[in-house]
C-alpha positions in Angstrom: 120.6 146.1 128.3 121.0 146.8 131.7 123.7 148.9 131.1 122.6 150.9 128.4 119.5 151.9 130.5 121.7 152.8 133.2 123.9 154.8 130.7 120.9 156.9 129.0 119.0 156.9 132.7 121.1 157.3 135.1 124.8 157.9 133.6 126.3 158.9 137.1 124.8 155.3 139.2 126.8 152.6 140.0 125.1 149.4 139.5 126.1 145.5 139.8 124.9 143.3 138.0 123.8 139.4 139.7 123.2 137.0 138.0 121.8 133.5 139.7 119.3 130.9 139.5 118.8 131.1 143.2 117.0 133.5 145.3 118.7 132.5 148.3 122.2 133.1 146.9 120.4 136.6 145.4 119.3 137.7 149.0 122.9 137.5 149.7 124.5 139.3 147.2 122.3 142.2 147.6 123.6 142.4 151.7 125.8 145.4 151.8 130.2 144.2 151.2 131.6 142.4 154.1 133.9 144.8 156.0 134.5 143.2 158.9 135.6 140.3 160.3 133.7 137.1 159.0 133.7 135.8 163.0 130.2 135.9 164.4 129.1 135.1 168.0 126.0 133.6 168.6 125.8 135.0 171.9 126.3 138.7 170.5 123.5 141.2 172.0 122.3 141.9 168.5 120.7 138.8 167.8 121.3 136.6 170.7 117.5 136.4 172.4 116.1 135.9 168.3 114.1 133.0 168.6 115.0 131.4 165.2 113.3 128.4 163.3 110.5 127.4 161.5 108.0 127.9 163.8 107.6 130.8 166.3 107.7 129.8 170.0 107.0 131.0 173.5 109.6 132.8 174.8 109.2 130.4 177.7 111.1 128.0 175.3 114.1 130.0 175.2 114.7 128.7 171.5 117.2 131.6 170.9 120.1 132.0 168.5 122.4 132.5 172.1 121.0 129.4 173.3 120.9 126.6 169.9 122.3 128.9 167.4 125.8 127.7 166.9 125.2 125.4 163.8 123.3 128.3 162.2 125.9 130.6 163.0 128.3 128.6 161.7 127.0 128.4 158.7 126.1 132.4 158.6 130.4 132.1 158.9 130.7 130.1 155.9 128.2 131.9 153.5 130.0 135.7 155.2 133.5 134.1 153.8 132.2 133.0 150.2 130.1 135.3 149.3 132.0 138.5 150.7 128.5 140.1 152.1 127.4 141.1 156.0 125.2 138.1 156.7 124.0 137.6 160.1 122.3 134.9 161.8 118.9 136.2 162.1 119.2 137.1 158.0 120.4 133.4 157.4 117.5 132.0 160.0 114.8 134.0 157.4 116.2 132.6 154.3 116.2 129.5 155.6 112.2 129.7 156.7 111.2 131.4 153.8 113.0 128.0 151.0 110.7 126.1 153.5 113.9 123.1 153.6 115.9 125.1 155.6 115.2 123.5 158.9 113.7 120.4 160.5 111.6 120.1 163.9 111.4 123.6 164.1 115.2 124.9 164.5 117.4 121.5 163.5 119.3 122.7 160.8 118.7 120.0 157.6 122.1 120.2 155.8 121.6 118.3 153.6 118.9 121.0 151.9 119.8 124.0 153.2 123.5 123.8 151.5 122.1 123.6 148.2 120.5 126.4 148.6 123.2 128.6 147.3 124.8 127.5 143.8 128.2 128.4 144.9 128.5 124.2 146.5 128.2 121.9 144.6 128.3 118.8 147.3 127.7 118.7 151.1 129.1 116.3 153.7 127.3 115.4 157.6 128.8 112.2 159.6 130.2 112.4 163.4 133.5 110.3 162.3 136.5 111.4 163.8 139.4 112.7 161.9 143.1 113.5 162.1 144.3 116.6 161.3 146.1 116.0 158.0 142.2 114.9 157.1 141.0 117.9 157.8 143.3 119.6 155.9 142.9 117.3 153.1 139.4 118.2 152.8 140.0 122.1 153.1 142.3 121.6 150.7 140.2 119.6 148.4 137.7 122.8 148.9 135.5 121.8 151.6 134.2 124.5 154.3 133.6 122.8 157.7 131.7 123.0 160.9 132.6 120.4 163.2 130.8 118.9 165.9 132.0 118.8 169.6 133.0 115.0 170.5 130.3 115.7 173.3 128.0 116.7 170.1 126.8 120.1 172.2 128.6 122.4 170.3 129.5 123.3 166.6 132.7 125.8 165.8 133.5 127.1 161.9 136.9 125.4 161.0 139.4 128.0 160.1 142.4 126.2 158.9 144.9 123.3 160.9 148.3 123.8 161.6 150.1 120.2 161.9 148.1 118.5 164.7 145.9 122.0 165.7 143.2 123.2 164.8 142.1 126.3 164.6 138.6 127.5 165.0 136.0 130.3 165.2 133.9 129.7 168.3 130.8 130.3 167.7 129.8 131.1 171.2 131.8 133.9 171.5 133.0 134.4 167.9 136.7 133.9 169.2 139.8 132.1 167.7 140.8 129.2 169.4 143.4 126.2 169.0 142.2 123.1 169.7 143.5 119.3 169.3 141.5 116.9 166.4 140.4 114.7 169.5 138.1 117.7 170.7 135.6 117.2 167.6 133.9 113.9 166.3 131.8 114.9 163.4 131.8 117.5 160.2 129.0 119.1 158.8 131.1 120.3 155.1 130.1 122.5 151.9 132.1 121.9 148.6 132.8 124.9 146.8 132.2 124.5 142.8 135.1 123.9 141.2 137.2 123.6 143.8 139.5 120.6 143.7 
């Protein structure tokens, strides 16, 4: 009995029991509580030059979070929101690398195997379809957390909310909130929160 042991040995100590079958979720749960905004920027100077992915790259490749880490940053935003923990892109990268199923071809996130590492999710969706604001809003209402793919395929952003035909996003490039039309995006990478309908 953990509580009994703490009460006996460390009566003034505070502790929080964490139950999970996933070491990846455990790693997120032990991070400090999130005391700031969920928004993140891949260009943040704390990690923009960080080489990410399954294989170390020479600096000349410039395969850094600042250059190619928009998708990683979007997924980190989702996890920050869901778990309320101070998860950053480099920390998420370390978890995905340790899991051995988070990436393919060095630093292309394997969405189908990255999402199931976290048991808070019970489904994932990946496509390159165009959607209206109403369709995206319906997905959010049904419990989906969404990373949008820009229509030209060159960038991913986090969808925070939908108002009519306006998408309110967190741009993973600079971490700023912006408003765009659904026509600016084609495709989603979505994770469904368990128990939400």
